[in-house]
C-alpha positions in Angstrom: 0.2 -0.3 -0.2 3.0 2.2 1.2 4.6 1.1 -2.4 1.2 2.9 -3.7 0.8 6.4 -2.5 4.6 7.0 -3.0 3.8 5.7 -6.9 1.2 8.6 -6.9 2.7 11.2 -5.4 5.8 10.7 -7.6 3.1 10.2 -10.7 1.8 13.7 -9.6 4.9 15.3 -8.7 6.3 14.3 -12.6 2.8 15.3 -13.9 3.2 18.6 -12.2 6.7 19.3 -13.2 5.5 18.5 -17.0 2.3 21.0 -17.2 4.7 23.8 -15.5 7.2 23.4 -18.2 4.3 23.2 -20.9 2.9 26.4 -19.9 6.2 28.5 -19.3 7.0 27.1 -22.7 4.0 28.4 -24.3 4.5 31.5 -22.7 7.4 32.1 -23.4 7.1 31.6 -27.2 3.8 33.9 -27.4 6.2 36.8 -26.2 9.1 35.8 -27.6 9.4 39.2 -29.4 9.0 40.9 -25.9 11.5 38.7 -24.4 13.8 39.0 -26.8 13.8 42.8 -27.0 14.1 42.8 -23.0 17.7 40.7 -23.5 18.6 43.4 -26.2 18.8 40.3 -28.7 17.9 40.1 -32.4 14.8 37.8 -33.3 16.2 34.8 -35.0 13.7 34.4 -37.8 14.6 35.7 -40.9 12.8 38.7 -42.3 11.8 39.8 -45.7 12.0 43.5 -46.5 8.8 45.3 -48.8 9.9 47.7 -51.4 6.4 49.7 -50.5 7.5 49.3 -46.2 7.3 53.2 -44.6 10.0 52.9 -43.2 12.7 50.9 -45.6 15.3 49.9 -42.8 12.7 48.2 -40.8 11.2 44.9 -41.9 7.9 44.6 -42.7 7.2 41.0 -42.4 8.6 39.2 -39.2 8.7 35.6 -41.0 8.2 32.3 -38.6 8.5 29.8 -41.7 6.1 27.5 -41.7 3.7 29.5 -39.4 -0.4 28.5 -39.9 -2.5 29.8 -37.8 -6.5 28.8 -37.8 -9.5 30.8 -37.4 -12.0 29.0 -36.6 -15.9 30.1 -38.5 -18.1 31.9 -35.8 -21.2 30.0 -35.1 -23.1 32.6 -34.2 -22.8 34.8 -37.4 -20.8 32.9 -39.7 -18.0 35.5 -40.0 -14.4 34.9 -39.4 -13.2 37.0 -36.0 -9.6 36.6 -34.6 -8.1 38.8 -31.1 -4.6 40.0 -32.1 -1.8 42.3 -30.9 -1.7 45.3 -32.1 1.1 48.3 -31.1 0.6 47.1 -27.3 -3.3 46.6 -27.3 -5.6 44.1 -27.8 -8.0 44.3 -30.8 -10.9 42.1 -31.8 -10.9 42.0 -35.6 -13.6 40.7 -38.6 -11.3 39.6 -41.2 -12.6 41.3 -44.4 -11.0 40.6 -47.5 -13.1 43.2 -49.2 -11.4 45.7 -46.9 -7.9 47.4 -48.6 -6.6 48.1 -45.2 -6.6 47.5 -41.7 -9.5 49.9 -40.2 -9.7 50.5 -36.7 -12.5 52.2 -34.8 -11.4 55.1 -32.1 -11.1 52.8 -29.8 -9.1 49.8 -30.3 -7.0 52.9 -32.0 -6.9 54.1 -27.9 -6.1 50.3 -27.2 -3.1 50.0 -29.5 -1.5 53.3 -28.1 -2.5 56.0 -30.6 -3.1 59.4 -30.1 -6.2 60.1 -31.6 -6.0 63.5 -31.6 -2.6 64.1 -33.2 -3.8 61.8 -36.0 -4.9 63.6 -39.3 -8.7 62.7 -40.4 -7.4 63.9 -43.9 -8.2 60.1 -46.1 -12.3 59.8 -47.7 -13.1 56.3 -47.6 -16.5 54.9 -48.1 -17.8 52.2 -45.2 -21.2 50.4 -44.8 -22.4 52.8 -43.2 -21.7 55.7 -46.1 -18.9 58.0 -46.5 -16.4 59.2 -44.1 -13.1 60.6 -43.1 -10.9 58.0 -41.3 -6.7 58.8 -40.6 -3.3 56.9 -42.1 -1.3 55.0 -39.4 1.5 52.8 -39.5 1.6 50.3 -37.2 4.0 49.0 -35.5 3.3 45.7 -35.5 0.0 43.3 -36.1 0.0 39.5 -34.6 -2.4 37.4 -35.2 -1.5 34.0 -33.8 2.0 33.3 -34.7 2.1 35.7 -37.3 3.0 38.9 -36.9 3.4 41.7 -39.3 6.1 45.1 -38.5 5.1 49.0 -40.3 1.4 47.8 -41.5 -0.7 50.7 -43.0 -4.0 51.2 -41.3 -6.9 53.6 -41.1 -8.2 54.7 -38.2 -11.8 55.9 -38.8 -14.0 57.6 -35.7 -17.2 57.5 -37.1 -19.3 54.9 -38.3 -17.4 51.6 -38.4 -18.8 49.2 -35.5 -15.8 46.6 -35.3 -12.1 46.6 -36.3 -11.4 45.1 -40.1 -8.3 43.0 -40.2 -8.1 43.8 -44.3 -5.7 43.6 -47.0 -2.7 45.5 -46.1 -2.5 42.9 -43.5 -3.5 39.8 -45.4 -2.3 40.3 -49.0 0.9 40.2 -47.0 0.5 36.5 -46.2 1.6 33.7 -48.6 -2.2 32.2 -48.5 -5.5 32.9 -47.2 -7.7 29.7 -47.8 -11.5 29.6 -46.7 -12.8 26.6 -45.5 -16.3 25.5 -44.7 -15.2 25.4 -40.5 -12.6 27.6 -41.1 -10.2 30.2 -42.5 -6.3 29.8 -42.8 -3.5 32.1 -42.9 -0.1 30.8 -43.7 3.2 33.1 -44.2 
């Protein structure tokens, strides 16, 4: 009987250790850019330069070879929704291949750390709500799962946009965007 108790305790201890290591590994992977930055280490992933990047000296795409993100279709509305990290904030996006750019609501732009009062709303746009004016911005980073893009153009739409849209300034940089009956696959 004593042997069974010792064996059960050993198994529980080992399972707890493995769980802690697994959670730590996942967290480290998700926050690897911050860890590299804090440690002062250049990110080991290769980068692709894009000739139309706003700042050519900065890579536009952070390439993690073979990165694939699967976004399930919403059972509620049949759309594809995803949470993303934009600059230092979190934004809930509707994925919209018909949108030429990432479009942020003013609330999501604030979450991303943009100062709305410093923006120049001089870009005429058309949304489902009609004509409007937007401000052109460059986002330092936009991360959906393991796919991080840098220096991505976007628009801040202060009125008439109910939810932020993940449009073609992000999606167009990917190797492949594939819709299946149950999910949208983003491949870098």
